Backbone atoms as SQL, in Angstrom:
CREATE TABLE atoms (id INTEGER PRIMARY KEY, chain TEXT, resi INTEGER, resn TEXT, atom TEXT, x REAL, y REAL, z REAL);
INSERT INTO atoms VALUES
  (1, 'A', 1, 'UNK', 'N', -0.831, -17.747, 47.622),
  (2, 'A', 1, 'UNK', 'CA', -2.149, -17.575, 48.204),
  (3, 'A', 1, 'UNK', 'C', -2.194, -16.247, 48.942),
  (4, 'A', 2, 'UNK', 'N', -3.256, -15.511, 48.758),
  (5, 'A', 2, 'UNK', 'CA', -3.391, -14.216, 49.417),
  (6, 'A', 2, 'UNK', 'C', -4.036, -14.394, 50.788),
  (7, 'A', 3, 'UNK', 'N', -3.611, -13.597, 51.719),
  (8, 'A', 3, 'UNK', 'CA', -4.189, -13.645, 53.057),
  (9, 'A', 3, 'UNK', 'C', -5.346, -12.667, 53.118),
  (10, 'A', 4, 'UNK', 'N', -6.454, -13.119, 53.696),
  (11, 'A', 4, 'UNK', 'CA', -7.608, -12.247, 53.869),
  (12, 'A', 4, 'UNK', 'C', -7.558, -11.658, 55.265),
  (13, 'A', 5, 'UNK', 'N', -7.111, -10.470, 55.375),
  (14, 'A', 5, 'UNK', 'CA', -6.982, -9.825, 56.670),
  (15, 'A', 5, 'UNK', 'C', -7.040, -8.337, 56.491),
  (16, 'A', 6, 'UNK', 'N', -6.284, -7.626, 57.235),
  (17, 'A', 6, 'UNK', 'CA', -6.268, -6.174, 57.195),
  (18, 'A', 6, 'UNK', 'C', -5.599, -5.690, 55.918),
  (19, 'A', 7, 'UNK', 'N', -6.299, -5.808, 54.820),
  (20, 'A', 7, 'UNK', 'CA', -5.737, -5.428, 53.533),
  (21, 'A', 7, 'UNK', 'C', -5.936, -3.933, 53.282),
  (22, 'A', 8, 'UNK', 'N', -7.116, -3.439, 53.491),
  (23, 'A', 8, 'UNK', 'CA', -7.407, -2.044, 53.197),
  (24, 'A', 8, 'UNK', 'C', -7.542, -1.237, 54.484),
  (25, 'A', 9, 'UNK', 'N', -7.001, -0.064, 54.481),
  (26, 'A', 9, 'UNK', 'CA', -7.098, 0.829, 55.621),
  (27, 'A', 9, 'UNK', 'C', -8.035, 1.966, 55.268),
  (28, 'A', 10, 'UNK', 'N', -8.695, 2.528, 56.248),
  (29, 'A', 10, 'UNK', 'CA', -9.687, 3.563, 55.995),
  (30, 'A', 10, 'UNK', 'C', -9.095, 4.867, 55.482),
  (31, 'A', 11, 'UNK', 'N', -7.876, 5.191, 55.845),
  (32, 'A', 11, 'UNK', 'CA', -7.356, 6.510, 55.526),
  (33, 'A', 11, 'UNK', 'C', -6.718, 6.618, 54.146),
  (34, 'A', 12, 'UNK', 'N', -6.636, 5.533, 53.377),
  (35, 'A', 12, 'UNK', 'CA', -6.118, 5.590, 52.023),
  (36, 'A', 12, 'UNK', 'C', -4.675, 6.056, 51.922),
  (37, 'A', 13, 'UNK', 'N', -3.829, 5.642, 52.813),
  (38, 'A', 13, 'UNK', 'CA', -2.445, 6.096, 52.835),
  (39, 'A', 13, 'UNK', 'C', -1.547, 5.237, 51.937),
  (40, 'A', 14, 'UNK', 'N', -0.250, 5.489, 51.990),
  (41, 'A', 14, 'UNK', 'CA', 0.721, 4.771, 51.171),
  (42, 'A', 14, 'UNK', 'C', 0.690, 3.279, 51.488),
  (43, 'A', 15, 'UNK', 'N', 0.507, 2.918, 52.738),
  (44, 'A', 15, 'UNK', 'CA', 0.444, 1.502, 53.105),
  (45, 'A', 15, 'UNK', 'C', -0.708, 0.811, 52.379),
  (46, 'A', 16, 'UNK', 'N', -1.839, 1.478, 52.258),
  (47, 'A', 16, 'UNK', 'CA', -2.971, 0.911, 51.538),
  (48, 'A', 16, 'UNK', 'C', -2.595, 0.632, 50.092),
  (49, 'A', 17, 'UNK', 'N', -1.942, 1.592, 49.462),
  (50, 'A', 17, 'UNK', 'CA', -1.523, 1.414, 48.072),
  (51, 'A', 17, 'UNK', 'C', -0.588, 0.213, 47.948),
  (52, 'A', 18, 'UNK', 'N', 0.341, 0.076, 48.866),
  (53, 'A', 18, 'UNK', 'CA', 1.273, -1.042, 48.839),
  (54, 'A', 18, 'UNK', 'C', 0.537, -2.372, 49.004),
  (55, 'A', 19, 'UNK', 'N', -0.467, -2.391, 49.863),
  (56, 'A', 19, 'UNK', 'CA', -1.230, -3.611, 50.085),
  (57, 'A', 19, 'UNK', 'C', -2.049, -3.970, 48.842),
  (58, 'A', 20, 'UNK', 'N', -2.581, -2.978, 48.165),
  (59, 'A', 20, 'UNK', 'CA', -3.323, -3.215, 46.929),
  (60, 'A', 20, 'UNK', 'C', -2.385, -3.782, 45.870),
  (61, 'A', 21, 'UNK', 'N', -1.214, -3.168, 45.728),
  (62, 'A', 21, 'UNK', 'CA', -0.232, -3.658, 44.756),
  (63, 'A', 21, 'UNK', 'C', 0.181, -5.093, 45.065),
  (64, 'A', 22, 'UNK', 'N', 0.361, -5.412, 46.336),
  (65, 'A', 22, 'UNK', 'CA', 0.736, -6.770, 46.733),
  (66, 'A', 22, 'UNK', 'C', -0.353, -7.766, 46.345),
  (67, 'A', 23, 'UNK', 'N', -1.611, -7.391, 46.578),
  (68, 'A', 23, 'UNK', 'CA', -2.729, -8.274, 46.223),
  (69, 'A', 23, 'UNK', 'C', -2.743, -8.542, 44.722),
  (70, 'A', 24, 'UNK', 'N', -2.460, -7.526, 43.929),
  (71, 'A', 24, 'UNK', 'CA', -2.442, -7.688, 42.481),
  (72, 'A', 24, 'UNK', 'C', -1.238, -8.523, 42.056),
  (73, 'A', 25, 'UNK', 'N', -0.086, -8.283, 42.668),
  (74, 'A', 25, 'UNK', 'CA', 1.114, -9.047, 42.324),
  (75, 'A', 25, 'UNK', 'C', 0.957, -10.530, 42.624),
  (76, 'A', 26, 'UNK', 'N', 0.116, -10.866, 43.599),
  (77, 'A', 26, 'UNK', 'CA', -0.075, -12.265, 43.971),
  (78, 'A', 26, 'UNK', 'C', -1.049, -13.003, 43.054),
  (79, 'A', 27, 'UNK', 'N', -1.658, -12.299, 42.114),
  (80, 'A', 27, 'UNK', 'CA', -2.536, -12.953, 41.146),
  (81, 'A', 27, 'UNK', 'C', -1.692, -13.810, 40.200),
  (82, 'A', 28, 'UNK', 'N', -2.283, -14.841, 39.632),
  (83, 'A', 28, 'UNK', 'CA', -1.548, -15.645, 38.664),
  (84, 'A', 28, 'UNK', 'C', -1.154, -14.811, 37.443),
  (85, 'A', 29, 'UNK', 'N', -0.134, -15.247, 36.731),
  (86, 'A', 29, 'UNK', 'CA', 0.357, -14.515, 35.562),
  (87, 'A', 29, 'UNK', 'C', -0.711, -14.333, 34.494),
  (88, 'A', 30, 'UNK', 'N', -1.630, -15.293, 34.387),
  (89, 'A', 30, 'UNK', 'CA', -2.658, -15.216, 33.355),
  (90, 'A', 30, 'UNK', 'C', -3.945, -14.544, 33.833),
  (91, 'A', 31, 'UNK', 'N', -3.887, -13.847, 34.967),
  (92, 'A', 31, 'UNK', 'CA', -5.069, -13.179, 35.515),
  (93, 'A', 31, 'UNK', 'C', -5.507, -12.038, 34.603),
  (94, 'A', 32, 'UNK', 'N', -6.820, -11.858, 34.543),
  (95, 'A', 32, 'UNK', 'CA', -7.385, -10.784, 33.732),
  (96, 'A', 32, 'UNK', 'C', -7.648, -9.558, 34.606),
  (97, 'A', 33, 'UNK', 'N', -8.011, -8.474, 33.969),
  (98, 'A', 33, 'UNK', 'CA', -8.386, -7.269, 34.707),
  (99, 'A', 33, 'UNK', 'C', -9.594, -7.586, 35.586),
  (100, 'A', 34, 'UNK', 'N', -10.511, -8.366, 35.050),
  (101, 'A', 34, 'UNK', 'CA', -11.684, -8.756, 35.830),
  (102, 'A', 34, 'UNK', 'C', -11.283, -9.537, 37.079),
  (103, 'A', 35, 'UNK', 'N', -10.298, -10.429, 36.956),
  (104, 'A', 35, 'UNK', 'CA', -9.805, -11.178, 38.122),
  (105, 'A', 35, 'UNK', 'C', -9.266, -10.224, 39.185),
  (106, 'A', 36, 'UNK', 'N', -8.508, -9.224, 38.759),
  (107, 'A', 36, 'UNK', 'CA', -7.928, -8.262, 39.704),
  (108, 'A', 36, 'UNK', 'C', -9.024, -7.464, 40.397),
  (109, 'A', 37, 'UNK', 'N', -10.000, -7.014, 39.634),
  (110, 'A', 37, 'UNK', 'CA', -11.101, -6.238, 40.219),
  (111, 'A', 37, 'UNK', 'C', -11.877, -7.089, 41.214),
  (112, 'A', 38, 'UNK', 'N', -12.148, -8.338, 40.837),
  (113, 'A', 38, 'UNK', 'CA', -12.874, -9.227, 41.752),
  (114, 'A', 38, 'UNK', 'C', -12.093, -9.461, 43.036),
  (115, 'A', 39, 'UNK', 'N', -10.786, -9.656, 42.926),
  (116, 'A', 39, 'UNK', 'CA', -9.957, -9.877, 44.114),
  (117, 'A', 39, 'UNK', 'C', -9.984, -8.657, 45.036),
  (118, 'A', 40, 'UNK', 'N', -9.783, -7.483, 44.448),
  (119, 'A', 40, 'UNK', 'CA', -9.778, -6.255, 45.254),
  (120, 'A', 40, 'UNK', 'C', -11.141, -6.001, 45.882),
  (121, 'A', 41, 'UNK', 'N', -12.209, -6.278, 45.142),
  (122, 'A', 41, 'UNK', 'CA', -13.549, -6.075, 45.689),
  (123, 'A', 41, 'UNK', 'C', -13.816, -7.050, 46.832),
  (124, 'A', 42, 'UNK', 'N', -13.390, -8.299, 46.676),
  (125, 'A', 42, 'UNK', 'CA', -13.548, -9.281, 47.750),
  (126, 'A', 42, 'UNK', 'C', -12.811, -8.821, 49.008),
  (127, 'A', 43, 'UNK', 'N', -11.572, -8.376, 48.842),
  (128, 'A', 43, 'UNK', 'CA', -10.796, -7.919, 49.996),
  (129, 'A', 43, 'UNK', 'C', -11.434, -6.694, 50.643),
  (130, 'A', 44, 'UNK', 'N', -11.972, -5.794, 49.822),
  (131, 'A', 44, 'UNK', 'CA', -12.677, -4.626, 50.342),
  (132, 'A', 44, 'UNK', 'C', -13.880, -5.055, 51.177),
  (133, 'A', 45, 'UNK', 'N', -14.672, -5.998, 50.668),
  (134, 'A', 45, 'UNK', 'CA', -15.868, -6.444, 51.390),
  (135, 'A', 45, 'UNK', 'C', -15.493, -7.149, 52.696),
  (136, 'A', 46, 'UNK', 'N', -14.417, -7.926, 52.677),
  (137, 'A', 46, 'UNK', 'CA', -13.962, -8.581, 53.906),
  (138, 'A', 46, 'UNK', 'C', -13.566, -7.527, 54.932),
  (139, 'A', 47, 'UNK', 'N', -12.789, -6.536, 54.507),
  (140, 'A', 47, 'UNK', 'CA', -12.370, -5.471, 55.418),
  (141, 'A', 47, 'UNK', 'C', -13.570, -4.705, 55.959),
  (142, 'A', 48, 'UNK', 'N', -14.522, -4.422, 55.098),
  (143, 'A', 48, 'UNK', 'CA', -15.733, -3.711, 55.524),
  (144, 'A', 48, 'UNK', 'C', -16.480, -4.524, 56.587),
  (145, 'A', 49, 'UNK', 'N', -16.593, -5.828, 56.382),
  (146, 'A', 49, 'UNK', 'CA', -17.253, -6.691, 57.357),
  (147, 'A', 49, 'UNK', 'C', -16.510, -6.741, 58.681),
  (148, 'A', 50, 'UNK', 'N', -15.189, -6.774, 58.622),
  (149, 'A', 50, 'UNK', 'CA', -14.403, -6.768, 59.862),
  (150, 'A', 50, 'UNK', 'C', -14.605, -5.467, 60.636),
  (151, 'A', 51, 'UNK', 'N', -14.653, -4.344, 59.920),
  (152, 'A', 51, 'UNK', 'CA', -14.891, -3.051, 60.600),
  (153, 'A', 51, 'UNK', 'C', -16.279, -3.029, 61.232),
  (154, 'A', 52, 'UNK', 'N', -17.274, -3.578, 60.527),
  (155, 'A', 52, 'UNK', 'CA', -18.624, -3.645, 61.085),
  (156, 'A', 52, 'UNK', 'C', -18.638, -4.500, 62.350),
  (157, 'A', 53, 'UNK', 'N', -17.948, -5.618, 62.317),
  (158, 'A', 53, 'UNK', 'CA', -17.898, -6.499, 63.483),
  (159, 'A', 53, 'UNK', 'C', -17.220, -5.810, 64.659),
  (160, 'A', 54, 'UNK', 'N', -16.148, -5.069, 64.387),
  (161, 'A', 54, 'UNK', 'CA', -15.458, -4.342, 65.457),
  (162, 'A', 54, 'UNK', 'C', -16.373, -3.307, 66.110),
  (163, 'A', 55, 'UNK', 'N', -17.267, -2.725, 65.319),
  (164, 'A', 55, 'UNK', 'CA', -18.216, -1.741, 65.863),
  (165, 'A', 55, 'UNK', 'C', -19.384, -2.413, 66.581),
  (166, 'A', 56, 'UNK', 'N', -19.465, -3.740, 66.477),
  (167, 'A', 56, 'UNK', 'CA', -20.574, -4.461, 67.099),
  (168, 'A', 56, 'UNK', 'C', -21.800, -4.522, 66.215),
  (169, 'A', 57, 'UNK', 'N', -21.653, -4.170, 64.955),
  (170, 'A', 57, 'UNK', 'CA', -22.761, -4.171, 63.994),
  (171, 'A', 57, 'UNK', 'C', -22.896, -5.580, 63.421),
  (172, 'A', 58, 'UNK', 'N', -23.477, -6.474, 64.216),
  (173, 'A', 58, 'UNK', 'CA', -23.572, -7.885, 63.873),
  (174, 'A', 58, 'UNK', 'C', -25.022, -8.335, 63.875),
  (175, 'A', 59, 'UNK', 'N', -25.286, -9.471, 63.226),
  (176, 'A', 59, 'UNK', 'CA', -26.594, -10.098, 63.324),
  (177, 'A', 59, 'UNK', 'C', -26.386, -11.516, 63.831),
  (178, 'A', 60, 'UNK', 'N', -27.436, -12.071, 64.415),
  (179, 'A', 60, 'UNK', 'CA', -27.335, -13.432, 64.950),
  (180, 'A', 60, 'UNK', 'C', -27.356, -14.436, 63.805),
  (181, 'A', 61, 'UNK', 'N', -26.920, -15.630, 64.106),
  (182, 'A', 61, 'UNK', 'CA', -26.920, -16.694, 63.107),
  (183, 'A', 61, 'UNK', 'C', -28.345, -16.969, 62.642),
  (184, 'A', 62, 'UNK', 'N', -29.285, -16.946, 63.555),
  (185, 'A', 62, 'UNK', 'CA', -30.686, -17.191, 63.210),
  (186, 'A', 62, 'UNK', 'C', -31.219, -16.105, 62.274),
  (187, 'A', 63, 'UNK', 'N', -30.869, -14.848, 62.554),
  (188, 'A', 63, 'UNK', 'CA', -31.302, -13.757, 61.678),
  (189, 'A', 63, 'UNK', 'C', -30.693, -13.883, 60.286),
  (190, 'A', 64, 'UNK', 'N', -29.518, -14.435, 60.191),
  (191, 'A', 64, 'UNK', 'CA', -28.878, -14.646, 58.889),
  (192, 'A', 64, 'UNK', 'C', -29.507, -15.823, 58.151),
  (193, 'A', 65, 'UNK', 'N', -29.965, -16.806, 58.879),
  (194, 'A', 65, 'UNK', 'CA', -30.543, -18.000, 58.249),
  (195, 'A', 65, 'UNK', 'C', -31.922, -17.741, 57.649),
  (196, 'A', 66, 'UNK', 'N', -32.697, -16.837, 58.225),
  (197, 'A', 66, 'UNK', 'CA', -34.063, -16.611, 57.748),
  (198, 'A', 66, 'UNK', 'C', -34.117, -16.213, 56.274),
  (199, 'A', 67, 'UNK', 'N', -33.382, -15.203, 55.831),
  (200, 'A', 67, 'UNK', 'CA', -33.440, -14.891, 54.400),
  (201, 'A', 67, 'UNK', 'C', -32.841, -16.001, 53.527),
  (202, 'A', 68, 'UNK', 'N', -31.842, -16.700, 54.058),
  (203, 'A', 68, 'UNK', 'CA', -31.223, -17.776, 53.282),
  (204, 'A', 68, 'UNK', 'C', -32.221, -18.908, 53.054),
  (205, 'A', 69, 'UNK', 'N', -33.087, -19.170, 54.014),
  (206, 'A', 69, 'UNK', 'CA', -34.093, -20.226, 53.856),
  (207, 'A', 69, 'UNK', 'C', -35.002, -19.905, 52.686),
  (208, 'A', 70, 'UNK', 'N', -35.335, -18.637, 52.513),
  (209, 'A', 70, 'UNK', 'CA', -36.182, -18.234, 51.377),
  (210, 'A', 70, 'UNK', 'C', -35.448, -18.425, 50.055),
  (211, 'A', 71, 'UNK', 'N', -34.150, -18.091, 50.043),
  (212, 'A', 71, 'UNK', 'CA', -33.367, -18.188, 48.805),
  (213, 'A', 71, 'UNK', 'C', -33.182, -19.640, 48.379),
  (214, 'A', 72, 'UNK', 'N', -33.109, -20.542, 49.349),
  (215, 'A', 72, 'UNK', 'CA', -32.806, -21.942, 49.053),
  (216, 'A', 72, 'UNK', 'C', -34.042, -22.772, 48.704),
  (217, 'A', 73, 'UNK', 'N', -35.222, -22.152, 48.714),
  (218, 'A', 73, 'UNK', 'CA', -36.460, -22.895, 48.383),
  (219, 'A', 73, 'UNK', 'C', -36.554, -23.160, 46.921);
């Protein structure tokens, strides 16, 4: 199981490459290229959200629910 945490770093250094390789190595043996891309994209989006939260770029739960109410109709 892969851990969703500080996977990607902003500066694109060697550690980032190692973390990307680790994420790919943890995929099942029968994983496709699409599976790998989806995993890396998910980890990228999680990291991006964590950076936004650290900057205080957040929305309230109520503000998040309003568009979801429209989608769920």
